[in-house]
N, C-alpha and C positions, 0 to 999 in steps of 0.2 A: 034642674039637675040634668035634664036631657040636653040642654044647650051646651054645656061643657063637653059632654061626650061627643056630640056631633061635630064640635069644633076640632077635637082631637082626631076624629076619624078623617075629617077633611084634610088636616095637615099631613097625616100619613099617606093619603092618596097623592097629595101634591109632591111629597118627597119621592114617592115611587115613580111618578111621571118624570120628575127631573132626572132621576137615576137612569130611566130608560132612554131619555133624550141624550144624556151624556154618553151612555154606551153606544148609542146609534152614531153619534158624531165621531167617537173614537174609531168605530168600525169603518165608517166612511173614509176617515183620514188614513187608516192603515191600507185600505183598498186602493186609495189614490196613490200612496207612496209606492206600493207594489207595482202598480201600473206604470208609474214613472220609471222605476228601476228596470222593468221589462223592456220599455221603449228604449232606454239608454243602452241596455245590453244588445238589443236588436240592431240599433244604429251602429254600435261598435263592431258587431259581427259583420254587418254589411260593409263597414269601412275596411275590415280585414280582408274581406273577400275581393275588394276592389284592388287591382294591381296598380301600384303607383307609376306615374309616368315621369321619367327623369328628363330634364331639359339639359342638353349638351351645347356648349359653346363651340366655336370653330377651333379653338385651341385644344379641345378635348379629343379631337379625332385626327388621326393621320391615315394616310393611304398606303397600302402595301404596293410597292413598286418593283418591277423587274429591272435590276441595276447590276453594274459590275462592282463586286465587293473586293476590296483590297484585303486579302487575308494576312493577319499579323499574329505575332506571339508577343505577349506583354513581358517586359523585362524591367528590372530595377537593380540598382547597386551603386557602389561608389566609384568615382573616376580616380584612377591612380596614375601617377607618372610612370612612363614605361621604364625609365632609368632612374634609380636612386642609389645612393651610396652612403654607408656609415664609415666615416674616417675614424679609425681606432689607433691607439698607441700600440706599437709593435715591440716596445721595450719599456721598462719601468724607469721612472725618474721624474724630476721636476720639469713641468711644462712651461714653455716661454714662447713669446712671439705671437700670441693670439691677438689678431687685429680684426678679424671678420666677425660680423654679428648677423642675426637673422635678417634675411632679405638682401644681404650683400651678394654680389655676383662673383663667381670664381671661374677660372679656366682650368681645363685639364692639365695636370702637371704643375699647377701653381703651388708654391709653398704656403701653407696656411698655419703652421705651428712648428716649433722645435722643442725637443726634449734635451735637458742638460747632457752634453756629450763629453764631459771631462773624463769619465771612466772609460767610455768607448774610445776616445782618442788615445788614452794610455795603453789600452789593449792592442790597438793597431800598431803603435810604436813597439810594444813588446813583441808582437808577432813578427814584425818586420825585422827586428834584431835577431830573433831566433831563426828566421829564414836566411839571413845573411850568415849567421854562424854555421848553419847546415850547409850552405853553399861553399864555405871555406873548407869544411870537412870533406866535401866531395872533391874539391881541387886537390887536397892533400892525398886523398885515397887514390886519385887518378895518377898523380905524379909517382906515388909509391908503386903502383902497378906497372907504370912505364919502366921504372928503374929495375924492378924485379924481372920483367920480361927480358931486358938486356943481360941481366946477371944469369938468368937461366940459359940463355943462348951461349954465354961464355962458360957455363958449367960451374959457377961459383955458388949457386943455391939450387935447392931441389925444386921439382915441379910442385910439390906440396905447398911450399912457401908462395909460389905464384898463385895457386888456387886460393890461398888465404887472402892474398892481396885483392884478387878478383871479388871475393865475397865481401871484403871490407868496402870496396867501392860501391857494390850494389846496395849494401846497408846504408852507406852515406847518402847515396842518391834517393833512397826511399825516405830517409829522415828529412831530406831537403824537400821532397814532394809533400810530406805531411806538414812541414812548416809553412809551405806556400798555401796549402789548404786552410790551415789555421789563420793565416793572414787574410785570406778571402772571407772567412767567417767573421773576423774582427772588422773588416771593412764593411761587410753587410750590416753588422750591428751598428756601426757608426752611421751608415746611410739610413737605418731605421729610426734614428733620432730626428730625422727631418720628415715631417708629415706633408704629403702633397695630395691635392684633390685628384681623384681618378677620373673625373668627368667634369665637363662644363655645365654650370647651372647656378643655382642660388642656394644660400645657406638656409636650411629649414629649422635647424636647432643648434645651439651652442651649449654644450653640456658641462664644460669645465671652465675654470678661470686661470689666468696667469698666476704662476707660483704654486699651484696645486701639485702634489705628487700623485702621479697616476701609475697604475699597474698595467701589465700586459693586457691587451684587448679592451682597455677602457675606451668607451665612445667619447670622442672629442667634438666632432661635427656630424650633422646629417646634411647631405647635399641632394637637391632635387633638380632634375633636368626637365624644364617645362616645355620642351620643344615637341614632345609627343606623349600621348596618354593612352591608357587602356582601361576598359571596364570589364569586370567579371560579374556575370549574371547567372543565377541558378534558375533553371526551367524544368518543367516536368518531363519525364521520359517520353510521354505521348507527344508533347510539343516539339521535342528535340528531333523527332523523325523528319519534320518538314524544314528544319533549320540547316542551311548549307553554308560553307565557307564562301565568302564573297557577297552574300546578301547584305542589303542595306538596312539601316535602322534610323529611326527619327527619335532623337532624345531631347527631353526637357531637362536641362541641367540647372540645379539650384543656383539662383542668383543671376543667371543669364537671361536676357530678354528674348532672344531668338532661339529657335530649335537648332540642334546640332546634328549633322548627318554623320553616322558612324558606319563601320563595315565589320562584318563578322570575319575575324582573322583566324581563330582557332576554336576547336570544339574538343573538350576533354573526352577521351575514349572510355573513361570509367565513370560509373555512377557513384555518387557520394554515399558512404555507408550509412550515415545517420539520417539524412533528409531524403535519400533515394532520388536526388535531383541530379541533373547534368549541368556542368559548368560550361558556359559559352563565353568566349573572350572577344571583345569588340575593340577595334582600333578607333580611337576618337581623335580627330584633328585638334591641334592647339588653336584656340581662339582667344580673343581679348577677354580677360577676366577669368580664364580657366585656372583652377587651382587644384592641387592634389587633395583628395578626400571629399570633394563635392558630391552630393547625392544626385543621381540621375534616374529617370524612368522614361519609358517609351515603348516602342513596338518594333520588332523585326518584321520586315515585309517578306512573306514567304510565297506569295503568289496572288492570283486573281481568280474569281469564280463569278459566273453570271447566275443570279438567283433572285427570287421574289423575297424582299426583305422589308423590315420595319426597324425603326430605332430600337436599340437594345433595351432602352428604358421602358418600352411598351410591353415587354415580356414580363409576366408576373410569376413569382415563385412561392406563393403562399399555399400551394397544393403540393402533393408528392411529386408531380411532374410539372415542368414549366408550361404555361399556356398564354394565349392572347385572347382578348375580348373583342370579337368582331360584331359588326351590326348586320343583321339579316332580317329583312321584312319588318323593320322598326323595332326589333328586339335585340337584346344582347345575347350572344352565344359564345360559350367558352370553347376554344379549340386547343387541344393538347398538342404540344410540339414534340416530335420524335427526332432527336438529333438536329442537324442543320448547321450550316457554316456560319461563322462570325467573321466580321471584318469591318472595314472603315469605308465610309463615303465622305471624302474630304477628311475632316477631323472628327466626324460623328460616328460612334460605334453603332454598327448595324447587326441584325440577326436574321438569318434566313428563316422563313415561315413555310415549311412544307405543308401542302394541303390547303393553303390559302391562295386563291387566285389573285393575280395582279389587279389592282383597282379596288380591292375590298377595303371598306372603311374599318379601321382598327382604333380602339380607344387608347389614348396616350396615357402615360404615367400620371398626368395631372388629373385625369378623370377618376382615379382611384378604383377600388374593387366594387363591381356591381354584380348582383346576383344573376345567375344564368336565367334567361327567359324574361328579364325585366324589360318593360316597354320604355322606349326612349324617344325623345323628340329632338332633332337636330336644328340648330339655329340656321337661319337662311343665309347669314353672312358671317 
């Protein structure tokens, strides 16, 4: 009976020992995991404390240079022919004789269409007959006056009858002059049935067809003279201060391979009410392929200035004020720009960097934004 009891006691002690061992192993495992986490956190904190070093290629860096900047004002707009005309019907009727189509050449004074002139011809004949009748009445009144003057001298009629004859002649002459004026009006209406081009150029639009009945002021043709062009550009009032008549501009015209040289010909004295802009007009020479309505953009050259400058693309604008990223003692430094001229070096837009000495390395746009104070390493080539 004692043997079973001692066996039960032994089993209890064995289970207790196993429980203690399991608890010890769990505690050791927890301590090891906490130690691993602490080491990981310490490593991460040390990594955060370490400043990264950026490697820059040769294309990531440009040098601020003292150069002559060509100052310009950017412009854009449509190129329009200096002379255009809308040929309109000046009298109503059926239109005939339309032979020109878009692209055809016309000369100044050339007949391009006619309007049925049957009625106008009849009115001219009517007015001419009325003028002839009035002329005959003048002749009769003049002969009557001459006869009455002789009779007055002989005492056969009174002076009152002579005055009446004089008045009748004046009335007949007035009627004759009115008839002649009516004849001129009828002839003008007849001439209006013939449509002529007011300038030499090309047909840009044909708006009616033969046989159509048109009213007064109906547009029949649009004519464009391609011998000279003009461009209207809107610029800011601040830029308009430096723009003068006679300054040159370099334009890129839609569809043309080579730039076009233009000249400022006029400047509008008034500011546009809606946009608050100033309109500038440039004379554009006619070149091969130039067409009315082509879009053009370019710059007006307003002067030159000598300054330390970098490519305009190197100036960053992701802060309240524009700045450049310069390299000083192996680190990036952000330099805020206060004002500064803009211009061109050749065809590349440049920006003056006040406060940056010539020869200073500056990060290009390709390098992207790098935090102020970041260490960098430049490539040797």
